[in-house]
One Martini backbone bead per residue (centre of mass of N, CA, C, O) as a GRO file, in nm:
protein
  130
    1MET     BB    1   2.970   0.994   0.157
    2ASN     BB    2   2.981   0.799  -0.092
    3ASN     BB    3   2.718   0.905  -0.223
    4ILE     BB    4   2.823   1.183  -0.292
    5LYS     BB    5   3.054   1.107  -0.475
    6LEU     BB    6   2.883   0.952  -0.677
    7LYS     BB    7   2.703   1.190  -0.765
    8ILE     BB    8   2.934   1.364  -0.871
    9LEU     BB    9   3.036   1.165  -1.083
   10ASN     BB   10   2.766   1.148  -1.241
   11PHE     BB   11   2.753   1.447  -1.313
   12LYS     BB   12   3.017   1.465  -1.474
   13CYS     BB   13   2.943   1.246  -1.694
   14ASN     BB   14   2.689   1.432  -1.802
   15ASP     BB   15   2.874   1.656  -1.872
   16GLU     BB   16   2.965   1.802  -2.160
   17ASP     BB   17   3.232   1.944  -2.083
   18TYR     BB   18   3.367   1.693  -1.970
   19LEU     BB   19   3.356   1.522  -2.228
   20ILE     BB   20   3.509   1.715  -2.409
   21ASN     BB   21   3.772   1.722  -2.245
   22LYS     BB   22   3.825   1.424  -2.263
   23ALA     BB   23   3.835   1.409  -2.575
   24ILE     BB   24   4.070   1.606  -2.618
   25TYR     BB   25   4.254   1.392  -2.435
   26GLY     BB   26   4.156   1.093  -2.581
   27ASP     BB   27   3.861   1.003  -2.511
   28LYS     BB   28   3.662   0.788  -2.693
   29GLN     BB   29   3.408   0.753  -2.517
   30SER     BB   30   3.334   1.049  -2.503
   31PHE     BB   31   3.314   1.096  -2.801
   32SER     BB   32   3.087   0.891  -2.850
   33GLU     BB   33   2.877   1.032  -2.664
   34LEU     BB   34   2.867   1.295  -2.826
   35ILE     BB   35   2.771   1.177  -3.091
   36LYS     BB   36   2.511   1.050  -2.985
   37LYS     BB   37   2.386   1.320  -2.892
   38HIS     BB   38   2.427   1.464  -3.203
   39LYS     BB   39   2.326   1.276  -3.448
   40GLY     BB   40   2.050   1.404  -3.523
   41TYR     BB   41   2.154   1.684  -3.595
   42LEU     BB   42   2.370   1.594  -3.807
   43TYR     BB   43   2.181   1.444  -3.997
   44ARG     BB   44   1.991   1.682  -4.064
   45THR     BB   45   2.206   1.857  -4.185
   46ALA     BB   46   2.293   1.670  -4.413
   47TYR     BB   47   2.005   1.624  -4.536
   48SER     BB   48   1.964   1.930  -4.618
   49TYR     BB   49   2.178   1.896  -4.855
   50VAL     BB   50   2.109   1.592  -5.003
   51LYS     BB   51   1.828   1.438  -4.983
   52ASN     BB   52   1.959   1.162  -4.847
   53GLU     BB   53   1.997   0.908  -4.636
   54ASP     BB   54   2.258   0.762  -4.726
   55TYR     BB   55   2.433   1.017  -4.761
   56ALA     BB   56   2.398   1.125  -4.470
   57LEU     BB   57   2.541   0.883  -4.336
   58GLU     BB   58   2.810   0.916  -4.482
   59ILE     BB   59   2.866   1.201  -4.376
   60LEU     BB   60   2.854   1.134  -4.076
   61GLN     BB   61   3.101   0.945  -4.086
   62GLU     BB   62   3.303   1.155  -4.187
   63CYS     BB   63   3.264   1.354  -3.956
   64THR     BB   64   3.355   1.168  -3.730
   65TYR     BB   65   3.637   1.121  -3.829
   66ARG     BB   66   3.734   1.420  -3.840
   67ALA     BB   67   3.673   1.483  -3.542
   68LEU     BB   68   3.862   1.271  -3.418
   69LEU     BB   69   4.129   1.384  -3.549
   70ASN     BB   70   4.054   1.709  -3.433
   71ILE     BB   71   3.974   1.743  -3.122
   72GLY     BB   72   4.256   1.860  -3.017
   73LYS     BB   73   4.200   2.158  -3.158
   74LEU     BB   74   4.004   2.229  -2.953
   75LYS     BB   75   3.997   2.512  -2.741
   76ASN     BB   76   3.677   2.528  -2.677
   77SER     BB   77   3.407   2.366  -2.538
   78ASN     BB   78   3.177   2.577  -2.610
   79TYR     BB   79   3.233   2.513  -2.945
   80PHE     BB   80   3.150   2.226  -3.035
   81LYS     BB   81   2.889   2.259  -3.202
   82THR     BB   82   3.009   2.453  -3.406
   83TRP     BB   83   3.241   2.272  -3.498
   84ILE     BB   84   3.067   2.018  -3.592
   85THR     BB   85   2.892   2.176  -3.791
   86ARG     BB   86   3.116   2.261  -3.982
   87ILE     BB   87   3.198   1.973  -4.057
   88ILE     BB   88   2.923   1.878  -4.180
   89ILE     BB   89   2.911   2.096  -4.394
   90ASN     BB   90   3.181   2.030  -4.536
   91CYS     BB   91   3.104   1.739  -4.606
   92SER     BB   92   2.858   1.805  -4.774
   93ILE     BB   93   3.004   1.980  -4.986
   94ASP     BB   94   3.210   1.766  -5.072
   95PHE     BB   95   2.997   1.563  -5.169
   96ILE     BB   96   2.866   1.737  -5.386
   97ASN     BB   97   3.120   1.795  -5.550
   98LYS     BB   98   3.192   1.501  -5.609
   99ASP     BB   99   2.912   1.420  -5.733
  100SER     BB  100   2.927   1.631  -5.977
  101LYS     BB  101   3.170   1.471  -6.127
  102VAL     BB  102   2.969   1.253  -6.172
  103VAL     BB  103   2.854   1.059  -6.441
  104GLN     BB  104   2.537   0.975  -6.544
  105PHE     BB  105   2.417   0.690  -6.700
  106ASN     BB  106   2.216   0.581  -6.942
  107ASP     BB  107   2.135   0.268  -7.039
  108GLU     BB  108   2.027   0.333  -7.320
  109VAL     BB  109   2.272   0.480  -7.430
  110VAL     BB  110   2.474   0.250  -7.395
  111THR     BB  111   2.328   0.045  -7.572
  112ASN     BB  112   2.317   0.213  -7.834
  113TYR     BB  113   2.626   0.237  -7.851
  114GLU     BB  114   2.693  -0.065  -7.872
  115GLU     BB  115   2.527  -0.122  -8.126
  116ALA     BB  116   2.669   0.084  -8.314
  117TYR     BB  117   2.953  -0.034  -8.278
  118LEU     BB  118   2.894  -0.314  -8.391
  119GLU     BB  119   2.802  -0.223  -8.672
  120GLU     BB  120   3.062  -0.082  -8.747
  121LYS     BB  121   3.245  -0.328  -8.713
  122LEU     BB  122   3.099  -0.502  -8.927
  123ASP     BB  123   3.146  -0.310  -9.168
  124LEU     BB  124   3.456  -0.325  -9.159
  125TYR     BB  125   3.477  -0.627  -9.195
  126ASN     BB  126   3.324  -0.645  -9.466
  127ALA     BB  127   3.527  -0.449  -9.618
  128MET     BB  128   3.781  -0.636  -9.581
  129ILE     BB  129   3.675  -0.895  -9.725
  130CYS     BB  130   3.598  -0.763 -10.013
   0.00000   0.00000   0.00000
């Protein structure tokens, strides 16, 4: 009799709906197991947007954080994968938009600017002395 109860308990712990429902009600261990189960899929989705392994990992981390904060808002456990997919896509788009606002400087341009600035400053100094 005890073996039957143990098998039923083991079955419930492996059932994704059961894990999702536990996560919705605040069980962080269940949430962690869900993320581990889907992390490959989520990573590939993020990578398909940014084409960079480090950025994809950063996006995955942000997705996990946002999902943890909002798992309680998930109404139907059947839509977990759709819900988390939308979060990873939004995180990827946010990352791309944030990254496009950052201007990358070429070291050569900065060095040339500094040299020109120093020459101009020396010219002004020499003009003031004379």
